[in-house]
C-alpha positions as CSV (number, residue, x, y, z in Angstrom):
1,M,21.7,-4.6,17.9
2,D,23.5,-4.8,14.5
3,A,23.7,-7.0,11.4
4,S,25.9,-9.6,13.1
5,T,23.1,-10.3,15.6
6,V,20.7,-11.1,12.7
7,L,23.2,-13.2,10.8
8,S,24.4,-15.2,13.8
9,N,20.9,-16.5,14.6
10,R,19.5,-19.2,12.4
11,I,16.0,-18.4,13.4
12,G,14.3,-15.8,15.6
13,L,12.2,-12.7,16.2
14,I,13.2,-9.1,16.7
15,V,10.5,-6.8,18.3
16,A,10.8,-3.4,16.6
17,P,8.6,-0.5,17.7
18,A,8.0,2.1,14.9
19,G,10.9,4.3,14.1
20,C,13.4,2.5,16.2
21,G,15.8,1.4,13.5
22,K,14.2,-1.7,12.0
23,T,14.6,-0.6,8.4
24,Q,18.2,0.5,9.1
25,L,18.9,-2.9,10.6
26,I,17.5,-4.6,7.5
27,V,19.7,-2.3,5.3
28,E,22.8,-3.1,7.3
29,T,22.1,-6.8,7.1
30,L,21.6,-6.7,3.3
31,K,24.9,-4.7,2.9
32,Q,26.9,-7.7,4.2
33,P,28.6,-9.8,1.6
34,T,26.6,-12.8,0.4
35,T,26.9,-15.4,-2.3
36,K,23.2,-15.6,-2.8
37,P,20.5,-12.9,-2.4
38,I,18.5,-12.7,0.8
39,L,14.7,-13.0,0.3
40,V,13.0,-10.0,2.0
41,L,9.3,-10.2,2.4
42,T,6.7,-7.7,3.6
43,H,3.0,-7.0,3.3
44,T,2.2,-4.0,1.2
45,T,3.4,-2.5,-2.1
46,A,3.9,0.8,-0.3
47,G,6.1,-1.0,2.2
48,V,8.1,-2.6,-0.6
49,A,8.5,0.8,-2.3
50,A,9.7,2.5,0.9
51,L,12.2,-0.3,1.7
52,Q,13.4,-0.4,-2.0
53,S,14.0,3.4,-1.9
54,R,16.0,3.1,1.3
55,L,18.1,0.3,-0.1
56,I,18.9,2.2,-3.2
57,N,19.8,5.4,-1.3
58,S,22.0,3.3,1.0
59,N,23.8,1.8,-2.1
60,V,22.9,-1.8,-1.2
61,P,23.9,-4.0,-4.1
62,R,20.8,-5.2,-5.9
63,S,22.3,-8.7,-6.2
64,N,22.2,-8.9,-2.4
65,Y,18.5,-9.2,-2.0
66,H,15.1,-10.0,-3.6
67,L,12.3,-7.9,-2.3
68,A,8.6,-8.6,-2.6
69,T,5.3,-8.8,-0.8
70,I,4.4,-12.1,0.8
71,A,1.4,-12.4,-1.5
72,G,3.4,-11.4,-4.6
73,W,6.2,-13.9,-3.9
74,A,3.6,-16.7,-3.1
75,I,1.8,-16.0,-6.4
76,S,5.1,-16.1,-8.4
77,L,5.9,-19.4,-6.8
78,V,2.6,-21.2,-7.3
79,L,2.4,-20.0,-10.9
80,K,5.8,-21.6,-11.6
81,Y,4.3,-25.0,-10.6
82,P,0.6,-24.8,-11.6
83,T,0.1,-28.5,-11.8
84,I,1.5,-29.2,-8.3
85,S,0.1,-26.1,-6.6
86,G,-3.3,-26.2,-8.4
87,I,-3.2,-22.5,-9.0
88,N,-3.2,-20.9,-12.5
89,R,-3.7,-17.3,-13.7
90,T,-7.4,-17.7,-14.0
91,F,-7.5,-18.1,-10.3
92,L,-6.0,-14.6,-9.9
93,T,-9.0,-12.9,-11.4
94,K,-10.5,-13.0,-7.9
95,P,-7.6,-14.0,-5.8
96,N,-8.2,-15.9,-2.6
97,Y,-5.0,-14.9,-0.7
98,P,-5.3,-17.5,2.2
99,Q,-5.7,-20.2,-0.5
100,L,-2.7,-18.8,-2.4
101,H,-0.5,-18.8,0.7
102,T,-1.7,-22.3,1.7
103,A,-0.9,-23.6,-1.8
104,A,2.6,-22.1,-1.6
105,S,3.1,-23.5,1.9
106,Q,2.0,-27.0,0.8
107,L,4.1,-26.8,-2.3
108,I,7.2,-26.2,-0.1
109,A,6.1,-28.8,2.5
110,H,6.2,-31.5,-0.2
111,R,10.0,-30.8,-0.3
112,H,10.1,-31.0,-4.1
113,I,11.7,-27.6,-4.4
114,D,13.9,-27.4,-1.3
115,R,17.1,-27.5,-3.4
116,I,15.7,-24.8,-5.7
117,I,15.0,-22.5,-2.8
118,E,18.4,-23.3,-1.2
119,A,20.1,-22.5,-4.5
120,T,18.2,-19.3,-5.0
121,Y,18.4,-17.5,-1.6
122,S,20.9,-17.5,1.4
123,R,18.4,-16.6,4.1
124,I,15.0,-14.9,4.7
125,L,14.0,-11.7,6.4
126,V,10.3,-11.0,7.0
127,D,9.3,-7.4,7.9
128,E,6.0,-6.4,9.7
129,Y,5.6,-9.9,11.0
130,Q,2.8,-8.8,13.3
131,D,0.5,-8.6,10.3
132,C,1.1,-12.2,9.2
133,S,-2.1,-14.3,9.1
134,F,-2.0,-18.0,9.9
135,S,-1.7,-18.9,6.3
136,Q,1.2,-16.5,5.9
137,H,2.8,-17.7,9.1
138,N,2.6,-21.3,8.0
139,L,4.3,-20.3,4.7
140,I,7.2,-18.6,6.5
141,T,7.4,-21.5,8.9
142,Q,7.9,-23.9,5.9
143,L,10.5,-21.6,4.5
144,S,12.3,-21.4,7.8
145,R,12.8,-25.2,7.7
146,I,14.9,-24.7,4.6
147,L,16.7,-21.4,5.2
148,P,17.8,-19.2,8.2
149,T,14.9,-16.9,8.9
150,T,14.6,-13.7,10.9
151,V,11.2,-12.1,11.4
152,L,10.8,-8.5,12.6
153,G,7.6,-6.9,13.9
154,D,5.7,-5.1,16.6
155,P,2.5,-6.5,18.1
156,M,1.3,-2.9,18.7
157,Q,1.3,-2.3,14.9
158,S,-0.9,-5.4,14.2
159,I,-3.7,-3.7,12.3
160,F,-4.4,-6.0,9.4
161,G,-7.9,-7.4,9.8
162,F,-8.2,-10.9,8.5
163,D,-11.5,-12.8,8.7
164,Q,-12.1,-15.8,10.9
165,K,-10.9,-18.2,8.2
166,D,-7.4,-16.7,8.3
167,P,-6.9,-14.9,11.7
168,L,-3.7,-13.6,13.1
169,P,-1.7,-16.2,15.1
170,C,-1.3,-15.5,18.8
171,W,1.9,-13.5,19.2
172,E,3.1,-15.1,22.4
173,S,2.0,-18.7,22.0
174,V,2.4,-19.2,18.3
175,V,4.8,-16.6,16.8
176,Q,7.3,-16.5,19.6
177,S,7.1,-20.3,19.9
178,Q,8.2,-20.7,16.3
179,F,10.6,-17.8,16.3
180,P,12.3,-17.3,19.6
181,L,12.9,-13.7,20.7
182,I,16.3,-12.4,19.7
183,G,15.8,-8.9,21.2
184,H,14.1,-5.5,21.2
185,L,14.9,-2.3,19.4
186,N,14.3,0.7,21.7
187,T,16.0,3.9,20.4
188,P,13.6,6.2,18.5
189,W,16.0,6.9,15.6
190,R,13.2,8.3,13.3
191,W,13.0,11.4,15.5
192,T,16.5,11.5,16.8
193,N,17.8,11.7,13.2
194,V,15.8,15.0,12.6
195,N,16.5,16.5,16.0
196,R,13.1,15.7,17.4
197,D,14.2,13.6,20.4
198,D,11.4,14.9,22.6
199,L,8.8,13.9,20.0
200,G,10.3,10.5,19.6
201,S,10.3,9.9,23.3
202,W,6.7,10.9,23.5
203,V,5.6,8.6,20.6
204,L,7.5,5.7,22.2
205,S,5.8,6.5,25.6
206,T,2.3,6.5,23.9
207,R,3.0,3.0,22.7
208,N,3.3,1.7,26.3
209,I,0.2,3.6,27.4
210,L,-1.9,2.5,24.5
211,A,-0.7,-1.1,24.9
212,S,-1.9,-1.1,28.5
213,G,-5.4,-0.2,27.3
214,Q,-5.4,3.5,28.4
215,G,-6.0,6.6,26.4
216,I,-3.5,9.4,25.7
217,D,-3.9,13.1,26.0
218,I,-2.7,14.6,22.7
219,T,-2.2,18.0,24.3
220,H,0.7,16.5,26.3
221,G,2.6,15.8,23.1
222,G,4.8,18.9,23.2
223,P,5.4,21.7,20.6
224,N,5.5,19.4,17.6
225,V,2.1,17.8,18.3
226,S,-1.1,19.8,17.5
227,W,-4.7,19.1,18.2
228,I,-7.4,20.7,16.1
229,K,-10.9,20.3,17.4
230,L,-13.5,18.9,15.1
231,S,-16.9,20.7,15.3
232,G,-19.1,17.8,14.2
233,N,-20.3,19.7,11.1
234,H,-19.0,17.5,8.3
235,Q,-18.6,20.1,5.6
236,Q,-17.1,22.7,8.0
237,D,-14.6,20.1,9.3
238,F,-13.7,19.0,5.8
239,D,-13.1,22.6,4.7
240,T,-10.9,23.2,7.8
241,Q,-8.9,20.0,7.1
242,V,-8.3,21.0,3.5
243,K,-7.3,24.6,4.5
244,Y,-4.9,23.3,7.1
245,Q,-3.0,20.9,4.8
246,Y,-2.5,23.8,2.4
247,E,-1.2,26.0,5.2
248,L,1.2,23.2,6.3
249,R,2.4,22.7,2.8
250,K,3.2,26.4,2.4
251,S,5.1,26.4,5.7
252,V,7.5,23.5,5.1
253,P,10.1,23.0,2.3
254,D,8.9,21.4,-0.9
255,D,11.0,18.3,-0.3
256,E,9.5,17.5,3.1
257,T,7.0,14.7,2.9
258,I,3.4,14.8,4.3
259,L,1.2,11.8,4.9
260,I,-2.5,12.3,5.6
261,I,-4.2,9.5,7.5
262,G,-7.9,9.2,6.4
263,H,-10.7,6.9,7.4
264,P,-9.3,3.4,8.0
265,I,-12.2,1.8,6.0
266,S,-13.9,4.3,3.8
267,Y,-11.6,4.7,0.7
268,K,-14.2,6.9,-0.9
269,S,-13.8,9.6,1.8
270,R,-10.0,9.5,1.2
271,H,-10.5,9.7,-2.6
272,K,-12.8,12.7,-2.1
273,F,-10.1,14.5,0.0
274,A,-7.6,14.0,-2.8
275,Q,-10.2,14.9,-5.5
276,M,-10.9,18.2,-3.8
277,T,-7.3,19.0,-3.0
278,N,-4.6,20.0,-5.5
279,G,-1.3,18.1,-5.1
280,I,-2.4,15.3,-2.8
281,G,-2.1,11.8,-4.3
282,V,-3.8,8.6,-3.2
283,V,-1.9,5.5,-1.8
284,E,-3.7,2.6,-3.4
285,S,-4.6,-0.9,-2.3
286,V,-2.9,-3.9,-4.0
287,E,-6.0,-5.0,-5.9
288,M,-7.6,-1.6,-6.8
289,K,-10.8,-3.5,-7.4
290,D,-12.9,-0.4,-7.9
291,V,-11.0,0.6,-11.0
292,T,-9.6,-2.7,-12.4
293,A,-13.2,-4.1,-12.7
294,I,-13.2,-2.6,-16.2
295,F,-11.1,-5.5,-17.4
296,T,-13.9,-7.9,-16.6
297,W,-16.2,-5.9,-18.9
298,I,-14.0,-5.8,-22.0
299,D,-15.1,-8.4,-24.6
300,K,-18.4,-9.0,-22.7
301,F,-20.4,-5.9,-23.3
302,S,-21.4,-3.7,-26.3
303,G,-19.6,-0.5,-27.2
304,D,-22.0,1.9,-25.5
305,K,-21.9,-0.1,-22.3
306,I,-18.1,-0.3,-22.3
307,L,-17.9,3.5,-23.0
308,E,-20.1,4.2,-20.0
309,K,-18.1,1.9,-17.8
310,A,-14.8,3.4,-19.0
311,L,-16.0,6.9,-18.2
312,D,-17.2,5.7,-14.8
313,T,-13.7,4.4,-14.1
314,A,-12.1,7.6,-15.5
315,T,-14.3,9.6,-13.1
316,D,-12.9,7.5,-10.2
317,V,-9.3,8.5,-11.0
318,M,-9.6,12.1,-12.3
319,T,-11.9,15.1,-12.1
320,G,-13.4,17.0,-15.0
321,V,-14.4,14.0,-17.1
322,G,-17.9,15.3,-17.7
323,K,-19.4,11.8,-18.3
324,S,-23.0,12.8,-19.1
325,T,-22.1,15.6,-21.4
326,L,-19.5,13.5,-23.2
327,L,-22.0,10.6,-23.7
328,K,-24.6,13.0,-25.2
329,R,-22.0,14.5,-27.5
330,V,-20.9,11.1,-28.7
331,E,-24.5,10.1,-29.5
332,T,-24.9,13.4,-31.4
333,I,-21.7,12.9,-33.4
334,M,-22.4,9.3,-34.3
335,A,-25.9,10.3,-35.5
336,G,-24.4,13.0,-37.7
337,R,-26.2,15.8,-36.0
338,G,-23.3,17.6,-34.5
339,K,-22.8,21.2,-35.5
340,K,-19.6,21.8,-33.5
341,I,-16.3,20.3,-34.6
342,P,-15.7,17.3,-32.3
343,T,-12.8,17.4,-29.9
344,T,-10.1,14.8,-29.7
345,I,-11.7,13.3,-26.6
346,E,-15.1,13.2,-28.3
347,I,-13.6,11.4,-31.3
348,T,-11.8,8.8,-29.1
349,A,-15.0,8.3,-27.1
350,A,-16.9,7.7,-30.3
351,A,-14.2,5.2,-31.4
352,V,-14.7,3.3,-28.1
353,K,-18.5,3.1,-28.7
354,N,-17.9,1.9,-32.2
355,D,-15.2,-0.5,-31.4
356,P,-14.5,-1.1,-27.7
357,C,-11.1,-2.7,-28.2
358,P,-8.3,-2.2,-25.6
359,A,-6.4,0.1,-27.9
360,N,-9.3,2.5,-28.3
361,I,-10.0,2.5,-24.5
362,Y,-6.3,3.1,-23.8
363,T,-6.3,6.1,-26.2
364,L,-9.5,7.5,-24.4
365,F,-7.8,7.3,-21.0
366,N,-4.7,8.9,-22.3
367,E,-6.6,11.8,-23.9
368,L,-8.6,12.4,-20.8
369,A,-5.6,12.4,-18.6
370,L,-3.8,14.9,-20.9
371,S,-6.8,17.3,-21.1
372,D,-6.6,20.7,-19.5
373,Q,-10.1,20.1,-18.2
374,T,-9.1,17.1,-16.0
375,K,-7.0,16.6,-12.9
376,V,-5.7,13.1,-12.1
377,F,-5.8,12.5,-8.4
378,R,-5.1,8.7,-8.5
379,H,-2.0,8.4,-10.6
380,A,-1.1,4.9,-9.5
381,A,-4.6,3.6,-10.4
382,L,-4.4,5.3,-13.8
383,K,-1.0,3.8,-14.5
384,V,-2.2,0.3,-13.8
385,I,-5.2,0.8,-16.1
386,T,-3.2,2.2,-19.0
387,E,-0.4,-0.3,-18.7
388,A,-2.8,-3.2,-18.7
389,L,-4.8,-1.8,-21.7
390,L,-1.5,-1.2,-23.6
391,L,-0.3,-4.7,-22.7
392,C,-3.7,-6.2,-23.9
393,S,-3.6,-4.2,-27.1
394,T,0.0,-5.2,-28.0
395,T,0.0,-8.9,-27.0
396,D,-2.1,-12.0,-27.2
397,L,-3.0,-11.7,-23.5
398,T,-6.7,-11.3,-22.6
399,A,-7.9,-8.2,-20.8
400,I,-8.1,-10.1,-17.5
401,D,-4.6,-11.7,-17.9
402,S,-3.2,-8.3,-18.8
403,V,-4.4,-6.5,-15.6
404,I,-3.3,-9.6,-13.5
405,R,0.2,-9.3,-15.1
406,V,0.4,-5.6,-14.3
407,L,-0.8,-6.1,-10.7
408,E,1.6,-8.9,-10.2
409,K,4.5,-6.7,-11.3
410,R,3.2,-4.0,-8.9
411,R,3.1,-6.5,-6.0
412,H,6.7,-7.5,-6.6
413,S,8.2,-4.0,-7.2
414,G,6.1,-1.9,-4.9
415,D,4.1,1.2,-5.7
416,K,7.0,3.5,-6.8
417,R,4.6,6.4,-7.2
418,V,3.8,7.0,-3.6
419,P,3.8,10.8,-3.8
420,N,5.5,13.2,-1.3
421,R,2.1,14.5,-0.3
422,A,-0.3,11.6,0.0
423,I,-3.4,10.3,1.6
424,G,-4.2,6.8,2.7
425,S,-5.4,4.6,5.6
426,T,-3.2,3.3,8.4
427,L,-3.2,-0.1,6.6
428,L,-1.8,1.5,3.4
429,L,0.6,3.9,5.0
430,K,2.0,1.5,7.6
431,G,5.7,0.9,6.8
432,L,6.0,4.4,5.5
433,E,7.4,7.4,7.3
434,A,7.1,11.1,6.6
435,D,8.3,14.5,7.9
436,H,4.7,15.4,8.8
437,V,1.6,13.5,9.5
438,I,-2.0,14.7,9.6
439,I,-4.7,12.5,11.2
440,L,-8.1,13.5,9.9
441,D,-10.1,12.0,12.8
442,G,-8.3,10.7,15.9
443,N,-11.6,9.8,17.6
444,C,-12.9,7.7,14.7
445,D,-14.5,4.5,15.9
446,K,-12.2,2.5,13.7
447,M,-9.1,4.3,15.1
448,D,-8.4,1.9,18.0
449,S,-5.2,2.0,20.0
450,K,-3.1,0.1,17.4
451,N,-4.3,2.1,14.4
452,L,-3.7,5.3,16.4
453,Y,-0.2,4.3,17.4
454,V,0.6,3.4,13.7
455,A,-0.8,6.8,12.7
456,L,1.1,8.8,15.3
457,S,4.4,7.1,14.6
458,R,4.5,8.1,10.9
459,G,5.5,11.7,11.5
460,A,9.1,12.5,12.2
461,K,8.9,16.2,12.6
462,S,5.3,17.0,13.4
463,I,2.0,15.4,14.2
464,T,-1.4,17.1,13.7
465,V,-4.5,15.4,14.9
466,F,-8.1,16.5,14.1
467,A,-10.5,15.1,16.8
468,K,-13.5,16.1,18.8
469,S,-11.6,15.3,22.0
470,P,-7.9,15.4,22.8
471,I,-8.2,12.1,24.6
472,L,-7.4,9.4,22.1
473,G,-7.1,5.6,21.9
474,N,-9.6,4.6,24.5
475,V,-12.4,3.7,22.1
C-alpha cells in the first residue's frame, strides 16, 4: 500500500498493526504535492511530537500539513467562534473534553464554516483511530462530510479508557460502517529496518494470539526478548529494575532510545522511578493537573500559603528542594534572626512570601532548577510551569489564562522534550517507538492484552519484561 491508495479513496479506513509502516505511509502521503495543507490529527502530544520529528527528518514541506491533537484542534476551533460554540477560555480551566468535541462537531454540523474548512485544508488524516471516543468520532464524521478523510488505526491498540458518557464506538458496526475498509498493513517494518526480522515476526504473532484471548509465553520470544522474574518484594524488585536499566544504558550506544513502561494508572510510581534514577525523564499527560494546579492558587492565597504550594509543586518536578528546611529559613530571615548569609534561593523564597506575584514565583522555580542541590526529573512539567509564569508576569493574562495558553500550545505542537531515555504509561508512550523497551510489570492487573501488545511493540531491537510469571496477557 502506498500514498496513491490513500489519495485515491475519498473516505476509508486502513488497519495498521504497530510497526507495520503506518507512519511511513502518512509521511509519503504528506510528501505529495498539494495546494492546501492536509490536516493530520492524533491523540497525544507525544504522538504529535514523534510524527513531527519523522516529518522533519523526512524533509516533508511544512506547508503540506497541519499537525495537532484532536482535542487541541477542537479547542482552537471553538475558541475562534465562542458565541456559536458556547465555549470560551474560562471553560478550559477544567476542560470537559467530550463537551469540547461535541461543541466542535455541532459547530461544523451547522455548516456555517464549511467553506472556511474547505479553503484551509485539502483532506484529513486521523492517526490512532482506535482511540477515538464517540464524541471524537462524531467530530471526524462531520469533517469527512466536507473533506476527503482517511482514518488509520488498530483495534488491538485501543487502550484509551473513556467513561460511560463518552465510550469508544464499536469498531465493526460503527467505525467500519462510516469508514469502509481500504486495506491492512502487514509488514513489520519497525523491526526489519534494524535487522530484527525475527523479533518483528514474533511481536506480530503475539498480536493475533492476544486478540484471540490467549496468553503468550515471553520465553518464546527469542534472543532479543528477556524475562526477569519479579520476587514480590517491592523494594527488592524496584532496586533490580533500577540496576537493570543502568546496565542496559551502559551496554547500548548513547544515541539508542529506551522507553520504560511503568504502571498504566499510577503516575506517582512512574515519577518515583524517574526521581530515583539519573537520566530518565518523564513523559507527561496533556493536562499535568498535579503541577499546573498552582495557577489556581495565585491571586487567591496569601504569600506564605503560595510559597508552601510552590515548594510542593517544585518537589513534584525535582529532587533536593528541601521544603521544610527552606520554609524555616525564610521565617528566620524575615524575622531578622538569621545569622548565616541567606542563599539566592532563600532570598527568592522570601520574596515570594512577601509578594507572591508570578514574576517572583518564576524566579524561585528557576533558581531551584539551577541549583547544584536539585535534580529536575520532570523537565516538560517544569517547562510548562515556568513558561506560564513568565507569560503571566509579562502580559495582562491571568494566571489561569497563561497556563491554558501554554497547554494549548503544547497540545498543538506536541511534547518536543520526550527524552531518549524516558518512562511513561502505555497511554502516554503509544505512538512512540524506541530501540529498547523495558516493561516494569508484565503481570500487572491493569496490563491487559491490548496494553501488553502496545508495550511489547514499542521496542525495535530488544524487549525486557519484568514479571512474576512468563505467561502474559491472560489477566
